[in-house]
C-alpha positions in Angstrom: 1.4 12.7 5.5 2.1 9.3 3.7 0.8 8.5 0.6 -0.5 5.1 0.1 -1.4 3.6 -3.1 -2.9 0.1 -2.5 -3.5 -1.5 -6.1 -6.7 -3.8 -5.3 -9.0 -6.5 -7.2 -12.5 -7.9 -6.6 -13.2 -10.4 -4.4 -9.3 -10.4 -2.6 -8.9 -11.6 0.6 -5.6 -10.1 1.0 -7.0 -6.9 0.0 -9.2 -7.1 2.6 -6.5 -7.5 5.2 -4.4 -4.9 3.9 -7.3 -2.3 4.3 -7.5 -3.5 7.7 -3.9 -3.1 8.3 -4.0 0.4 6.9 -7.0 1.5 9.3 -4.6 0.2 11.9 -1.5 2.0 11.1 -3.7 4.7 10.3 -4.4 5.4 13.8 -1.1 6.1 14.6 0.4 7.5 11.2 -1.0 10.0 9.0 -1.9 8.5 6.2 -3.6 9.3 2.5 -4.7 6.4 1.0 -5.8 5.7 -2.9 -7.2 2.9 -4.0 -7.1 1.7 -7.4 -8.5 -1.8 -9.7 -5.7 -3.7 -10.9 -8.1 -4.3 -13.8 -8.1 -0.2 -14.7 -5.8 1.2 -17.2 -4.0 3.3 -14.4 -3.8 -0.1 -12.1 -2.2 -2.0 -14.7 0.3 0.7 -16.0 1.3 1.1 -12.2 1.9 -2.6 -10.8 4.2 -3.0 -13.8 6.2 -0.5 -12.9 6.3 -1.0 -9.2 6.7 -4.5 -10.2 3.7 -6.6 -8.6 2.8 -9.2 -9.5 -0.9 -9.7 -7.6 -3.5 -7.8 -5.7 -2.7 -6.1 -3.1 0.2 -3.8 -4.5 1.0 -1.1 -2.1 3.2 1.5 -2.9 4.4 4.4 0.0 5.2 7.6 -1.1 5.3 6.6 -4.9 7.3 3.9 -4.0 7.2 0.0 -4.6 6.4 -1.6 -0.8 5.2 -5.1 -1.7 2.1 -7.1 -2.3 0.2 -10.0 -1.3 0.1 -10.2 2.2 0.9 -7.1 3.6 3.3 -7.1 6.7 1.9 -4.5 9.4 5.0 -4.9 11.1 7.3 -4.1 8.3 4.9 -0.7 7.3 5.2 0.3 10.7 8.9 0.0 10.5 9.1 1.7 7.0 7.0 4.4 7.9 9.0 5.3 11.5 11.9 5.4 8.9 10.5 7.8 6.4 9.1 9.9 9.6 12.4 10.1 11.5 14.2 11.5 7.8 11.6 14.1 7.6 12.5 15.4 10.4 
């Protein structure tokens, strides 16, 4: 199972888009999704560490993946690479 951390903020259209992307991708890949607000201390610390400039921020297995509008195709490719490395 792949750990996904989603850094969000309220009233964020891209955050809603990211949730939908993760829901679709989660149908094909086992994901453990943790959502953390960027307004929390933990969220700000993770964002600073990962270089997230604005919401949503996405970390895959603790590694920075991206922020802003999340690409479903890019995420699927990254998850396929991770799955191939595990086997």
